[in-house]
ZAMARKE-950002 format. One record per residue (C-alpha): x, y, z; residue number from 0; residue in one letter. Coordinates in Angstrom, 2 decimals, always signed. Layout:
! ZAMARKE-950002
x = X, y = Y, z = Z, pos = NUM, code = a
...
//
This chain:
! ZAMARKE-950002
x = +14.13, y = +21.98, z = -13.68, pos = 0, code = x
x = +10.75, y = +23.34, z = -14.77, pos = 1, code = x
x = +11.00, y = +21.61, z = -18.14, pos = 2, code = x
x = +11.84, y = +18.37, z = -16.37, pos = 3, code = x
x = +8.75, y = +18.65, z = -14.17, pos = 4, code = x
x = +6.50, y = +19.47, z = -17.12, pos = 5, code = x
x = +7.83, y = +16.50, z = -19.08, pos = 6, code = x
x = +7.42, y = +14.13, z = -16.13, pos = 7, code = x
x = +3.88, y = +15.35, z = -15.47, pos = 8, code = x
x = +2.96, y = +14.85, z = -19.12, pos = 9, code = x
x = +4.40, y = +11.31, z = -19.10, pos = 10, code = x
x = +2.56, y = +10.63, z = -15.84, pos = 11, code = x
x = -0.75, y = +11.81, z = -17.31, pos = 12, code = x
x = -0.34, y = +9.54, z = -20.34, pos = 13, code = x
x = +0.62, y = +6.63, z = -18.07, pos = 14, code = x
x = -2.45, y = +7.28, z = -15.93, pos = 15, code = x
x = -4.71, y = +7.24, z = -18.97, pos = 16, code = x
x = -3.21, y = +3.95, z = -20.14, pos = 17, code = x
x = -3.55, y = +2.32, z = -16.71, pos = 18, code = x
x = -7.17, y = +3.35, z = -16.23, pos = 19, code = x
x = -8.06, y = +2.38, z = -19.81, pos = 20, code = x
x = -6.67, y = -1.13, z = -19.39, pos = 21, code = x
x = -8.20, y = -1.65, z = -15.93, pos = 22, code = x
x = -11.59, y = -0.40, z = -17.10, pos = 23, code = x
x = -11.54, y = -2.80, z = -20.01, pos = 24, code = x
x = -10.53, y = -5.72, z = -17.78, pos = 25, code = x
x = -13.25, y = -5.19, z = -15.20, pos = 26, code = x
x = -15.90, y = -4.78, z = -17.89, pos = 27, code = x
x = -14.78, y = -8.09, z = -19.40, pos = 28, code = x
x = -15.11, y = -9.91, z = -16.07, pos = 29, code = x
x = -17.96, y = -12.46, z = -15.87, pos = 30, code = x
x = -21.12, y = -10.95, z = -14.43, pos = 31, code = x
x = -22.33, y = -7.39, z = -14.04, pos = 32, code = x
x = -23.60, y = -5.34, z = -11.11, pos = 33, code = x
x = -27.08, y = -6.46, z = -12.13, pos = 34, code = x
x = -26.36, y = -10.20, z = -12.28, pos = 35, code = x
x = -23.74, y = -10.76, z = -9.60, pos = 36, code = x
x = -26.39, y = -11.36, z = -6.94, pos = 37, code = x
x = -28.18, y = -13.82, z = -9.20, pos = 38, code = x
x = -25.10, y = -16.03, z = -9.09, pos = 39, code = x
x = -26.22, y = -16.98, z = -5.60, pos = 40, code = x
x = -29.28, y = -18.64, z = -7.19, pos = 41, code = x
x = -31.71, y = -16.70, z = -5.02, pos = 42, code = x
x = -34.96, y = -16.46, z = -7.02, pos = 43, code = x
x = -36.08, y = -13.43, z = -5.00, pos = 44, code = x
x = -33.17, y = -11.41, z = -6.39, pos = 45, code = x
x = -33.74, y = -12.20, z = -10.04, pos = 46, code = x
x = -35.14, y = -9.43, z = -12.23, pos = 47, code = x
x = -36.99, y = -9.50, z = -15.50, pos = 48, code = x
x = -35.11, y = -8.93, z = -18.78, pos = 49, code = x
x = -37.04, y = -5.67, z = -19.33, pos = 50, code = x
x = -36.07, y = -4.33, z = -15.93, pos = 51, code = x
x = -32.48, y = -5.45, z = -16.51, pos = 52, code = x
x = -32.36, y = -3.39, z = -19.73, pos = 53, code = x
x = -33.76, y = -0.35, z = -17.93, pos = 54, code = x
x = -31.17, y = -0.61, z = -15.16, pos = 55, code = x
x = -28.38, y = -1.19, z = -17.66, pos = 56, code = x
x = -29.37, y = +2.04, z = -19.44, pos = 57, code = x
x = -29.47, y = +3.92, z = -16.12, pos = 58, code = x
x = -26.01, y = +2.70, z = -15.09, pos = 59, code = x
x = -24.56, y = +3.06, z = -18.57, pos = 60, code = x
x = -23.92, y = -0.68, z = -18.89, pos = 61, code = x
x = -25.63, y = -0.82, z = -22.27, pos = 62, code = x
x = -22.79, y = +1.10, z = -23.91, pos = 63, code = x
x = -19.58, y = -0.49, z = -25.29, pos = 64, code = x
x = -16.86, y = -0.27, z = -22.68, pos = 65, code = x
x = -14.59, y = +2.12, z = -24.67, pos = 66, code = x
x = -17.50, y = +4.55, z = -24.91, pos = 67, code = x
x = -18.30, y = +4.07, z = -21.23, pos = 68, code = x
x = -14.65, y = +4.72, z = -20.40, pos = 69, code = x
x = -14.70, y = +8.04, z = -22.27, pos = 70, code = x
x = -17.82, y = +8.99, z = -20.31, pos = 71, code = x
x = -16.10, y = +8.03, z = -17.04, pos = 72, code = x
x = -12.88, y = +9.92, z = -17.80, pos = 73, code = x
x = -14.94, y = +12.98, z = -18.74, pos = 74, code = x
x = -16.65, y = +12.90, z = -15.36, pos = 75, code = x
x = -13.27, y = +12.47, z = -13.63, pos = 76, code = x
x = -11.97, y = +15.57, z = -15.39, pos = 77, code = x
x = -14.86, y = +17.45, z = -13.73, pos = 78, code = x
x = -14.01, y = +15.99, z = -10.32, pos = 79, code = x
x = -16.83, y = +13.41, z = -10.30, pos = 80, code = x
x = -15.83, y = +9.78, z = -9.63, pos = 81, code = x
x = -19.44, y = +8.60, z = -9.90, pos = 82, code = x
x = -21.70, y = +6.76, z = -7.48, pos = 83, code = x
x = -21.27, y = +3.28, z = -6.11, pos = 84, code = x
x = -23.68, y = +0.75, z = -7.64, pos = 85, code = x
x = -23.89, y = -1.37, z = -4.50, pos = 86, code = x
x = -23.79, y = +1.31, z = -1.77, pos = 87, code = x
x = -25.66, y = +4.08, z = -3.58, pos = 88, code = x
x = -23.15, y = +6.65, z = -2.35, pos = 89, code = x
x = -20.62, y = +8.90, z = -4.10, pos = 90, code = x
x = -17.30, y = +7.12, z = -4.60, pos = 91, code = x
x = -15.44, y = +10.04, z = -3.05, pos = 92, code = x
x = -17.48, y = +9.63, z = +0.14, pos = 93, code = x
x = -16.72, y = +5.91, z = +0.30, pos = 94, code = x
x = -13.01, y = +6.50, z = -0.22, pos = 95, code = x
x = -12.90, y = +9.23, z = +2.43, pos = 96, code = x
x = -14.52, y = +6.88, z = +4.96, pos = 97, code = x
x = -11.98, y = +4.11, z = +4.28, pos = 98, code = x
x = -8.80, y = +6.22, z = +4.26, pos = 99, code = x
x = -8.72, y = +6.71, z = +8.03, pos = 100, code = x
x = -8.73, y = +3.00, z = +9.02, pos = 101, code = x
x = -6.03, y = +2.20, z = +6.47, pos = 102, code = x
x = -3.83, y = +5.04, z = +7.71, pos = 103, code = x
x = -4.22, y = +3.71, z = +11.26, pos = 104, code = x
x = -2.42, y = +0.59, z = +10.08, pos = 105, code = x
x = -0.05, y = +1.84, z = +7.41, pos = 106, code = x
x = +1.48, y = +4.90, z = +9.10, pos = 107, code = x
x = +2.56, y = +3.12, z = +12.32, pos = 108, code = x
x = +3.71, y = +0.17, z = +10.24, pos = 109, code = x
x = +5.86, y = +2.33, z = +7.95, pos = 110, code = x
x = +7.34, y = +4.29, z = +10.85, pos = 111, code = x
x = +8.19, y = +1.18, z = +12.85, pos = 112, code = x
x = +9.63, y = -0.52, z = +9.79, pos = 113, code = x
x = +12.10, y = +2.25, z = +8.98, pos = 114, code = x
x = +12.91, y = +3.08, z = +12.61, pos = 115, code = x
x = +14.01, y = -0.52, z = +13.11, pos = 116, code = x
x = +15.28, y = -1.52, z = +9.67, pos = 117, code = x
x = +17.86, y = +1.27, z = +9.29, pos = 118, code = x
x = +19.68, y = +0.52, z = +12.58, pos = 119, code = x
x = +19.41, y = -3.22, z = +11.91, pos = 120, code = x
x = +20.82, y = -2.84, z = +8.40, pos = 121, code = x
x = +23.69, y = -0.69, z = +9.61, pos = 122, code = x
x = +24.42, y = -3.02, z = +12.52, pos = 123, code = x
x = +24.51, y = -6.07, z = +10.25, pos = 124, code = x
x = +26.86, y = -4.21, z = +7.91, pos = 125, code = x
x = +29.23, y = -3.34, z = +10.76, pos = 126, code = x
x = +29.13, y = -6.89, z = +12.14, pos = 127, code = x
x = +29.38, y = -8.67, z = +8.79, pos = 128, code = x
x = +30.43, y = -12.29, z = +9.22, pos = 129, code = x
x = +30.03, y = -12.31, z = +13.00, pos = 130, code = x
x = +27.78, y = -14.82, z = +14.74, pos = 131, code = x
x = +25.24, y = -12.23, z = +15.91, pos = 132, code = x
x = +24.98, y = -10.79, z = +12.38, pos = 133, code = x
x = +24.32, y = -14.24, z = +10.94, pos = 134, code = x
x = +21.59, y = -14.89, z = +13.51, pos = 135, code = x
x = +19.90, y = -11.57, z = +12.77, pos = 136, code = x
x = +20.19, y = -12.08, z = +9.00, pos = 137, code = x
x = +18.69, y = -15.57, z = +9.29, pos = 138, code = x
x = +15.76, y = -14.26, z = +11.33, pos = 139, code = x
x = +15.18, y = -11.45, z = +8.83, pos = 140, code = x
x = +15.28, y = -13.91, z = +5.94, pos = 141, code = x
x = +12.74, y = -16.15, z = +7.67, pos = 142, code = x
x = +10.42, y = -13.21, z = +8.34, pos = 143, code = x
x = +10.70, y = -12.04, z = +4.74, pos = 144, code = x
x = +9.85, y = -15.55, z = +3.49, pos = 145, code = x
x = +6.86, y = -15.97, z = +5.83, pos = 146, code = x
x = +3.56, y = -15.20, z = +3.98, pos = 147, code = x
x = +1.49, y = -12.43, z = +5.52, pos = 148, code = x
x = -1.78, y = -14.36, z = +5.45, pos = 149, code = x
x = -0.17, y = -17.30, z = +7.27, pos = 150, code = x
x = +1.27, y = -14.95, z = +9.90, pos = 151, code = x
x = -2.13, y = -13.28, z = +10.30, pos = 152, code = x
x = -3.91, y = -16.58, z = +10.91, pos = 153, code = x
x = -1.17, y = -17.80, z = +13.26, pos = 154, code = x
x = -1.29, y = -14.61, z = +15.34, pos = 155, code = x
x = -5.08, y = -14.78, z = +15.49, pos = 156, code = x
x = -4.97, y = -18.36, z = +16.76, pos = 157, code = x
x = -2.26, y = -17.61, z = +19.31, pos = 158, code = x
x = -3.21, y = -14.23, z = +20.77, pos = 159, code = x
x = -6.97, y = -14.10, z = +20.11, pos = 160, code = x
x = -8.18, y = -17.70, z = +20.30, pos = 161, code = x
x = -5.80, y = -19.46, z = +22.72, pos = 162, code = x
x = -4.44, y = -16.67, z = +24.92, pos = 163, code = x
x = -7.44, y = -14.33, z = +24.49, pos = 164, code = x
x = -5.19, y = -11.30, z = +24.91, pos = 165, code = x
x = -6.26, y = -9.44, z = +21.77, pos = 166, code = x
x = -9.44, y = -9.12, z = +19.68, pos = 167, code = x
x = -9.87, y = -11.58, z = +16.82, pos = 168, code = x
x = -10.99, y = -9.14, z = +14.14, pos = 169, code = x
x = -12.66, y = -5.80, z = +13.51, pos = 170, code = x
x = -11.64, y = -2.26, z = +14.29, pos = 171, code = x
x = -13.63, y = -1.70, z = +17.48, pos = 172, code = x
x = -15.62, y = -3.60, z = +20.09, pos = 173, code = x
x = -19.39, y = -3.86, z = +20.27, pos = 174, code = x
x = -19.45, y = -1.58, z = +23.31, pos = 175, code = x
x = -17.19, y = +1.01, z = +21.66, pos = 176, code = x
x = -19.80, y = +3.81, z = +21.80, pos = 177, code = x
x = -20.18, y = +3.46, z = +25.56, pos = 178, code = x
x = -16.47, y = +4.10, z = +26.18, pos = 179, code = x
x = -14.79, y = +7.39, z = +26.97, pos = 180, code = x
x = -12.15, y = +9.05, z = +24.79, pos = 181, code = x
x = -9.26, y = +7.16, z = +26.36, pos = 182, code = x
x = -11.23, y = +3.91, z = +26.31, pos = 183, code = x
x = -12.02, y = +4.31, z = +22.62, pos = 184, code = x
x = -8.35, y = +5.01, z = +21.86, pos = 185, code = x
x = -7.23, y = +1.90, z = +23.75, pos = 186, code = x
x = -9.95, y = -0.20, z = +22.11, pos = 187, code = x
x = -8.81, y = +0.75, z = +18.59, pos = 188, code = x
x = -5.17, y = +0.26, z = +19.63, pos = 189, code = x
x = -5.77, y = -3.33, z = +20.78, pos = 190, code = x
x = -7.73, y = -4.13, z = +17.63, pos = 191, code = x
x = -4.98, y = -2.64, z = +15.43, pos = 192, code = x
x = -2.07, y = -4.36, z = +17.17, pos = 193, code = x
x = -2.21, y = -7.64, z = +15.24, pos = 194, code = x
x = -2.83, y = -6.09, z = +11.79, pos = 195, code = x
x = +0.00, y = -3.58, z = +12.32, pos = 196, code = x
x = +2.32, y = -6.43, z = +13.29, pos = 197, code = x
x = +1.46, y = -8.33, z = +10.11, pos = 198, code = x
x = +1.86, y = -5.16, z = +8.04, pos = 199, code = x
x = +5.25, y = -4.42, z = +9.60, pos = 200, code = x
x = +7.31, y = -7.59, z = +9.81, pos = 201, code = x
x = +7.64, y = -8.23, z = +6.07, pos = 202, code = x
x = +8.61, y = -4.65, z = +5.26, pos = 203, code = x
x = +11.01, y = -4.54, z = +8.19, pos = 204, code = x
x = +12.81, y = -7.69, z = +7.05, pos = 205, code = x
x = +13.01, y = -6.54, z = +3.42, pos = 206, code = x
x = +14.17, y = -3.00, z = +4.25, pos = 207, code = x
x = +16.87, y = -4.19, z = +6.66, pos = 208, code = x
x = +18.22, y = -6.69, z = +4.11, pos = 209, code = x
x = +18.02, y = -4.02, z = +1.39, pos = 210, code = x
x = +20.06, y = -1.54, z = +3.47, pos = 211, code = x
x = +22.58, y = -4.20, z = +4.40, pos = 212, code = x
x = +23.06, y = -5.28, z = +0.77, pos = 213, code = x
x = +23.64, y = -1.69, z = -0.40, pos = 214, code = x
x = +25.98, y = -1.01, z = +2.50, pos = 215, code = x
x = +28.05, y = -4.07, z = +1.68, pos = 216, code = x
x = +28.55, y = -2.80, z = -1.86, pos = 217, code = x
x = +29.58, y = +0.67, z = -0.69, pos = 218, code = x
x = +31.94, y = -0.65, z = +2.01, pos = 219, code = x
x = +34.01, y = -2.34, z = -0.71, pos = 220, code = x
x = +34.78, y = +0.97, z = -2.43, pos = 221, code = x
x = +38.26, y = +2.47, z = -2.43, pos = 222, code = x
x = +37.31, y = +5.65, z = -0.57, pos = 223, code = x
x = +36.04, y = +3.56, z = +2.35, pos = 224, code = x
x = +39.39, y = +1.79, z = +2.59, pos = 225, code = x
x = +41.08, y = +5.19, z = +2.46, pos = 226, code = x
x = +38.89, y = +6.50, z = +5.30, pos = 227, code = x
x = +39.77, y = +3.46, z = +7.40, pos = 228, code = x
x = +43.45, y = +3.84, z = +6.62, pos = 229, code = x
x = +43.32, y = +7.42, z = +7.92, pos = 230, code = x
x = +42.14, y = +6.11, z = +11.28, pos = 231, code = x
x = +38.42, y = +6.84, z = +11.05, pos = 232, code = x
x = +36.45, y = +4.60, z = +13.40, pos = 233, code = x
x = +33.75, y = +2.11, z = +12.35, pos = 234, code = x
x = +30.91, y = +4.45, z = +13.32, pos = 235, code = x
x = +32.36, y = +7.31, z = +11.32, pos = 236, code = x
x = +33.02, y = +5.11, z = +8.29, pos = 237, code = x
x = +29.52, y = +3.67, z = +8.24, pos = 238, code = x
x = +27.52, y = +6.75, z = +9.18, pos = 239, code = x
x = +29.44, y = +9.62, z = +7.56, pos = 240, code = x
x = +30.70, y = +7.91, z = +4.42, pos = 241, code = x
x = +28.97, y = +4.63, z = +3.58, pos = 242, code = x
x = +25.37, y = +5.28, z = +4.65, pos = 243, code = x
x = +25.17, y = +8.67, z = +2.93, pos = 244, code = x
x = +26.06, y = +6.99, z = -0.34, pos = 245, code = x
x = +23.24, y = +4.46, z = +0.01, pos = 246, code = x
x = +20.55, y = +7.12, z = +0.36, pos = 247, code = x
x = +19.60, y = +7.15, z = -3.33, pos = 248, code = x
x = +18.42, y = +3.51, z = -3.46, pos = 249, code = x
x = +16.83, y = +4.01, z = -0.03, pos = 250, code = x
x = +14.91, y = +7.05, z = -1.30, pos = 251, code = x
x = +13.76, y = +4.97, z = -4.25, pos = 252, code = x
x = +12.53, y = +2.26, z = -1.89, pos = 253, code = x
x = +10.69, y = +4.77, z = +0.29, pos = 254, code = x
x = +9.08, y = +6.33, z = -2.76, pos = 255, code = x
x = +7.79, y = +2.95, z = -3.92, pos = 256, code = x
x = +6.31, y = +2.15, z = -0.49, pos = 257, code = x
x = +4.49, y = +5.47, z = -0.01, pos = 258, code = x
x = +1.44, y = +4.43, z = -2.09, pos = 259, code = x
x = +0.95, y = +1.61, z = +0.40, pos = 260, code = x
x = +0.00, y = +4.24, z = +2.98, pos = 261, code = x
x = -3.45, y = +4.42, z = +1.39, pos = 262, code = x
x = -3.74, y = +1.27, z = -0.68, pos = 263, code = x
x = -3.60, y = -1.02, z = +2.36, pos = 264, code = x
x = -3.43, y = -4.78, z = +2.02, pos = 265, code = x
x = -6.34, y = -6.67, z = +0.51, pos = 266, code = x
x = -5.49, y = -9.98, z = +2.21, pos = 267, code = x
x = -4.62, y = -8.64, z = +5.65, pos = 268, code = x
x = -7.59, y = -6.30, z = +5.88, pos = 269, code = x
x = -9.90, y = -9.06, z = +4.71, pos = 270, code = x
x = -8.59, y = -11.53, z = +7.31, pos = 271, code = x
x = -8.92, y = -9.04, z = +10.16, pos = 272, code = x
x = -12.20, y = -7.59, z = +8.80, pos = 273, code = x
x = -10.55, y = -4.18, z = +8.91, pos = 274, code = x
x = -12.67, y = -1.50, z = +7.14, pos = 275, code = x
x = -9.85, y = -0.05, z = +5.05, pos = 276, code = x
x = -9.07, y = +0.62, z = +1.41, pos = 277, code = x
x = -7.77, y = -2.87, z = +0.67, pos = 278, code = x
x = -10.95, y = -4.55, z = +1.91, pos = 279, code = x
x = -13.07, y = -2.00, z = +0.05, pos = 280, code = x
x = -11.19, y = -2.79, z = -3.16, pos = 281, code = x
x = -11.82, y = -6.52, z = -2.70, pos = 282, code = x
x = -15.52, y = -6.01, z = -1.97, pos = 283, code = x
x = -15.95, y = -3.69, z = -4.94, pos = 284, code = x
x = -14.45, y = -6.26, z = -7.31, pos = 285, code = x
x = -16.69, y = -9.06, z = -6.04, pos = 286, code = x
x = -19.73, y = -6.78, z = -6.34, pos = 287, code = x
x = -18.69, y = -5.61, z = -9.84, pos = 288, code = x
x = -18.93, y = -2.06, z = -8.50, pos = 289, code = x
x = -17.19, y = -0.45, z = -11.47, pos = 290, code = x
x = -17.17, y = +3.20, z = -10.27, pos = 291, code = x
x = -15.64, y = +2.30, z = -6.91, pos = 292, code = x
x = -13.03, y = -0.01, z = -8.47, pos = 293, code = x
x = -12.03, y = +2.69, z = -10.93, pos = 294, code = x
x = -11.98, y = +5.39, z = -8.25, pos = 295, code = x
x = -9.65, y = +3.32, z = -6.09, pos = 296, code = x
x = -7.49, y = +2.36, z = -9.08, pos = 297, code = x
x = -7.18, y = +6.02, z = -10.05, pos = 298, code = x
x = -6.16, y = +6.99, z = -6.52, pos = 299, code = x
x = -3.57, y = +4.19, z = -6.23, pos = 300, code = x
x = -2.12, y = +5.04, z = -9.65, pos = 301, code = x
x = -1.85, y = +8.76, z = -8.89, pos = 302, code = x
x = -0.14, y = +8.00, z = -5.58, pos = 303, code = x
x = +2.36, y = +5.66, z = -7.26, pos = 304, code = x
x = +3.26, y = +8.16, z = -9.99, pos = 305, code = x
x = +3.48, y = +11.03, z = -7.47, pos = 306, code = x
x = +5.74, y = +8.96, z = -5.19, pos = 307, code = x
x = +8.08, y = +8.18, z = -8.08, pos = 308, code = x
x = +8.26, y = +11.86, z = -9.01, pos = 309, code = x
x = +8.94, y = +12.77, z = -5.38, pos = 310, code = x
x = +11.74, y = +10.20, z = -5.23, pos = 311, code = x
x = +13.31, y = +11.69, z = -8.35, pos = 312, code = x
x = +13.16, y = +15.15, z = -6.79, pos = 313, code = x
x = +14.77, y = +13.90, z = -3.59, pos = 314, code = x
x = +17.71, y = +12.46, z = -5.52, pos = 315, code = x
x = +19.07, y = +15.97, z = -5.98, pos = 316, code = x
x = +18.67, y = +16.60, z = -2.24, pos = 317, code = x
x = +20.57, y = +13.52, z = -1.03, pos = 318, code = x
x = +23.22, y = +13.77, z = -3.75, pos = 319, code = x
x = +24.04, y = +17.34, z = -4.94, pos = 320, code = x
x = +25.92, y = +15.88, z = -7.93, pos = 321, code = x
x = +22.58, y = +14.96, z = -9.48, pos = 322, code = x
x = +20.87, y = +17.62, z = -11.53, pos = 323, code = x
x = +17.36, y = +17.21, z = -12.89, pos = 324, code = x
x = +17.82, y = +18.51, z = -16.42, pos = 325, code = x
x = +16.29, y = +17.90, z = -19.82, pos = 326, code = x
//
C-alpha cells in the first residue's frame, strides 16, 4: 500500500510538472504581454516608451526566455511563493483565497443537490425501465443534458430577473448589502446565488442520473441478479442491496472527477452572472496576460484533479474489498 502511494505521488508530481510546463509555454506564446495588452485598446494615454517597456520587462522577468522564466517560477513555487499579480499588484495566494469562497457558495450546494437527486432518479429509472414514467424522466434528463449552460443562464436571467423581476440579474450581493443585518445579508446572497446554482446543477444532475441508470442496467442483466430475483427478493432489495453496491466503483470515479470543480468553478457561468469566483478570475487573468495568477490557478486546479483521482483509487478498496492496491 505504501509503495503504491509513493509511486502514485511520484507519477503525479511528474504529471504536474508537465502540465505547468506546457501551460506556461502556451500563455507566454499568446499575442500580447502584460505591458502591451492595454495598448491594444488604442488609448494613447496608456502607451509607454520603449525604454520604460524594457525596464518593466526586466522587473517582471519578461525579458527572459520562457523556459528560463518557468524554472524561476517553479523554484518560487517550491518555496511556497506563487508570485504577485501583474494587474492587481497583490500576492496570487491572496487573490485565490478571496475567490475561493464565492465559488464554493455555488459549487458545494450544486454538487450536493446533484447527487441527492441523481442517485434516486437513476435508481428509480432502473426499476421502472421501459415504463411510461421512466421514458418521460429519461427524455427530460436527456434534454437537460443537451441544453448548453450559457443558453440556460441567459434564459433564466431573462425570465426571472428581467420579466418577472423575482431574482437579481447578476452579482453576488446588492448595493445596500452593508446596511443589512446578518439574516438580511444571508438572504441577499442566497437570492443572488439561486440562478447560478441552478445553472451549475441541472447539467450535472442530468448526466449523473443517466450515468447511474446506464451502469445499473448493465448490472441488472447479470446472472446473480436473476438468481436473487428467483429466490424471491423484492425489487427494492435487488436494486439496493445487490445491483447498486456493484455500481459504486464507476460512481466513485465520477465523484472523484467532479471534485476539482468545487474550486475551479465555471468560467462561462461566473462571467455571465458576474460572480466573483475562481472561474471568472481565471478568465480575467488570461485576458490581462496576468501570468502569475494564471499559473497559480492552473497549479491549484491540476493538484486538485490529481488528488481527486488518487482519492478515487483509494476509495475503490473501500467500496469493493476484493480490490487491493498493490505494486
